[in-house]
C-alpha positions in Angstrom: -65.1 -29.6 47.5 -68.7 -29.1 46.7 -69.3 -27.5 50.1 -66.4 -25.1 49.5 -67.7 -24.1 46.0 -71.2 -23.7 47.4 -69.9 -21.5 50.2 -67.9 -19.4 47.8 -71.0 -18.9 45.6 -73.1 -17.8 48.5 -70.4 -15.4 49.7 -70.1 -13.9 46.2 -73.9 -13.4 46.0 -74.1 -11.8 49.4 -71.2 -9.5 48.6 -73.1 -8.4 45.4 -76.2 -7.5 47.4 -74.5 -5.9 50.4 -71.8 -3.8 48.7 -72.4 -0.2 47.7 -72.2 0.6 44.0 -68.8 1.8 42.9 -68.7 4.2 40.0 -65.1 3.6 39.0 -65.0 0.3 36.9 -61.2 -0.1 36.6 -58.4 -0.1 39.2 -54.7 0.0 38.7 -52.4 -1.8 41.1 -48.7 -1.2 41.7 -46.7 -2.8 44.5 -43.7 -4.8 45.7 -42.1 -6.4 48.7 -40.5 -9.5 50.1 -40.8 -13.1 48.7 -40.2 -15.9 51.2 -39.1 -19.3 49.8 -41.2 -22.1 51.2 -40.7 -25.5 49.5 -39.2 -27.8 48.3 -36.1 -28.1 50.6 -33.6 -27.3 47.9 -35.4 -24.0 47.2 -35.9 -23.1 50.8 -32.3 -24.0 51.8 -30.3 -22.6 48.9 -32.0 -19.4 48.0 -32.5 -16.4 50.3 -35.5 -14.3 50.9 -36.1 -12.4 47.7 -38.0 -9.4 46.4 -40.8 -8.8 43.9 -42.7 -6.1 42.0 -46.1 -6.3 40.5 -48.5 -4.3 38.4 -52.1 -5.1 37.5 -55.4 -3.9 36.2 -58.7 -4.8 38.0 -62.1 -4.8 36.4 -65.1 -4.7 38.7 -67.4 -7.6 37.8 -70.0 -6.5 40.5 -69.7 -4.5 43.7 -67.1 -6.0 46.0 -65.8 -8.4 43.4 -63.1 -7.7 40.8 -61.2 -9.7 38.2 -57.5 -8.6 38.4 -54.9 -9.3 35.8 -51.4 -9.2 37.3 -47.8 -9.2 36.0 -45.2 -9.9 38.6 -41.4 -10.4 38.8 -39.9 -12.3 41.7 -36.1 -12.8 42.3 -34.4 -15.0 45.0 -30.6 -14.6 45.4 -28.5 -17.8 45.9 -27.5 -18.6 49.5 -24.0 -20.0 49.1 -20.6 -18.7 50.2 -18.1 -17.8 47.5 -20.7 -17.9 44.7 -21.8 -15.0 42.5 -25.0 -14.8 40.5 -27.4 -17.7 40.7 -30.6 -15.9 41.4 -33.8 -17.8 40.8 -36.2 -15.5 38.9 -39.9 -15.9 38.1 -42.2 -13.9 35.9 -45.9 -14.5 36.8 -48.9 -13.7 34.7 -52.1 -14.4 36.6 -55.9 -13.7 36.6 -57.3 -13.3 40.1 -60.6 -13.0 41.7 -60.6 -10.4 44.5 -63.5 -10.3 47.0 -63.6 -7.2 49.2 -65.7 -7.3 52.4 -67.8 -4.2 52.5 -67.7 -2.7 56.0 -69.7 0.6 55.8 -67.8 3.8 56.9 -64.6 1.8 57.8 -61.3 3.1 56.7 -59.9 -0.4 56.5 -61.3 -3.0 54.1 -60.3 -6.7 54.3 -60.2 -8.7 51.1 -59.5 -12.2 49.8 -58.0 -13.1 46.5 -57.0 -16.2 44.5 -56.1 -17.0 40.9 -54.4 -19.0 38.3 -51.8 -18.2 35.6 -48.4 -19.0 34.1 -45.0 -18.8 35.8 -41.8 -18.5 33.8 -38.7 -19.5 35.8 -35.0 -19.1 35.1 -31.8 -19.4 37.1 -29.1 -16.9 36.2 -25.5 -18.0 35.6 -23.5 -19.0 38.7 -19.8 -18.2 39.1 -17.7 -19.9 41.7 -14.0 -18.9 41.5 -12.9 -19.1 37.9 -15.7 -21.4 36.8 -19.1 -20.3 35.4 -22.1 -22.6 35.3 -24.6 -21.5 32.6 -28.3 -22.3 32.9 -29.7 -22.0 29.4 -33.4 -21.7 28.8 -36.3 -21.3 31.1 -39.4 -23.2 32.1 -43.1 -22.1 31.9 -45.5 -23.8 34.3 -49.0 -23.5 35.6 -49.3 -21.5 38.9 -51.9 -20.9 41.5 -52.1 -18.3 44.4 -54.4 -17.6 47.3 -54.2 -14.9 49.9 -55.7 -12.1 51.9 -55.0 -8.4 52.6 -56.1 -5.1 54.0 -56.9 -2.0 52.0 -56.5 1.5 53.6 -58.3 4.5 52.0 -55.7 7.1 51.0 -57.9 9.7 49.4 -61.0 9.8 47.2 -59.7 7.6 44.4 -56.6 5.8 46.0 -55.9 3.2 48.6 -52.8 1.6 50.1 -52.9 -2.2 50.4 -50.9 -4.9 52.2 -51.4 -8.5 51.3 -49.9 -11.9 51.8 -50.3 -14.8 49.4 -49.3 -18.4 49.0 -47.9 -19.1 45.5 -47.7 -22.7 44.1 -45.8 -23.3 40.8 -46.5 -26.7 39.3 -43.0 -27.5 38.1 -41.8 -30.9 36.8 -40.9 -32.9 39.9 -41.4 -31.0 43.2 -43.7 -28.0 43.0 -42.1 -24.6 44.1 -44.0 -22.6 46.7 -43.3 -19.2 48.2 -45.0 -16.5 50.1 -44.9 -12.9 48.8 -45.8 -10.1 51.2 -46.7 -7.0 49.2 -47.2 -3.3 50.0 -48.8 -1.3 47.2 -51.1 1.4 45.9 -54.4 1.0 44.2 -55.8 3.9 42.2 
């Protein structure tokens, strides 16, 4: 763990010295895509691939490194025949560190990100035949995410990005994990 933290600190320092100065201190992120259920088995087996949308604001701490506040909505439909409703929904509010690797004059810029936040989960009502099962309430838990992506320049002040992340929600009992793949715009 100490070696990982030391390596991370060295990478951040190198990125600060190597990156070119960026005059725009704030970035806006908007995106969406697929969310793939991963674990535990009941989540992976009983809910289909879902979708998500996100919006965020990034503040440049130093060249190549930003702190990004994100708000996300993820929805997974139930995977059962003869059943209506029952989607598993998550609202995530996270703070992420985003480290862009500066490759001079390259139209593609790789980056890494990771963060921590809160996830609010809720299952919508399930109807089977004439019977409705109500799920009252929701649960808010700590969540973590790590990932990587590519950013493509799309003009002087905009970029298109594609990223994949691993999201871990620390629920009571088994933790829920899934992988969102996002396509979005940064401006």
